[in-house]
C-alpha positions as CSV (number, residue, x, y, z in Angstrom):
1,M,-0.1,0.1,0.1
2,S,2.8,2.6,1.0
3,K,4.2,1.6,-2.9
4,I,0.8,3.2,-4.4
5,V,0.7,6.5,-2.0
6,Q,4.5,7.1,-2.6
7,F,3.6,6.4,-6.5
8,F,0.7,8.8,-6.3
9,K,3.0,11.6,-4.2
10,E,5.5,11.6,-6.5
11,C,3.2,11.8,-9.7
12,V,1.8,15.2,-7.9
13,A,5.4,15.9,-7.6
14,E,5.9,16.0,-11.2
15,L,2.8,17.9,-12.7
16,R,3.8,20.8,-9.8
17,K,6.9,21.1,-12.2
18,V,4.8,21.1,-15.5
19,V,5.0,24.8,-17.0
20,W,1.1,24.9,-18.0
21,P,0.0,27.2,-21.4
22,T,-1.4,30.6,-20.8
23,R,-5.3,30.9,-21.8
24,D,-4.2,32.8,-24.7
25,D,-1.7,30.0,-25.6
26,V,-4.4,27.7,-25.6
27,I,-6.3,29.9,-27.4
28,S,-4.4,30.4,-30.5
29,S,-3.6,27.1,-30.2
30,V,-7.1,26.0,-30.9
31,K,-7.5,28.6,-33.5
32,V,-4.6,27.0,-35.2
33,V,-6.0,23.2,-35.6
34,V,-9.4,24.6,-36.1
35,V,-8.7,26.9,-39.2
36,S,-6.5,24.3,-40.2
37,T,-9.0,21.4,-40.3
38,I,-11.3,23.2,-41.9
39,V,-9.0,24.0,-44.9
40,I,-7.9,20.3,-45.1
41,A,-11.2,19.1,-45.2
42,A,-12.4,21.3,-47.5
43,I,-8.9,20.2,-49.6
44,L,-10.4,16.6,-49.2
45,G,-13.6,17.3,-50.2
46,L,-13.1,19.5,-53.5
47,L,-10.5,15.9,-54.3
48,D,-12.9,13.6,-53.6
49,A,-15.0,15.8,-55.9
50,A,-12.9,16.0,-58.3
51,L,-12.4,11.9,-58.3
52,V,-16.1,11.3,-58.2
53,A,-16.2,13.7,-61.6
54,G,-13.6,11.9,-63.3
55,M,-14.7,8.4,-62.5
56,N,-18.1,9.3,-63.6
57,L,-16.6,10.2,-67.4
58,V,-14.7,7.0,-67.3
59,F,-17.8,5.0,-66.5
């Protein structure tokens, strides 16, 4: 049982060493992820539409 308690004490000690990002950093990162996801989705959607149109011409 003492090993489990020691493990959790060490976990808490390590988490106190972590440098957590600021609110502005998190918001900035979320914006980058959302915009890049939308851009990639649009590119893949256009590519899919082009491939479907090409397949319709062939068959």
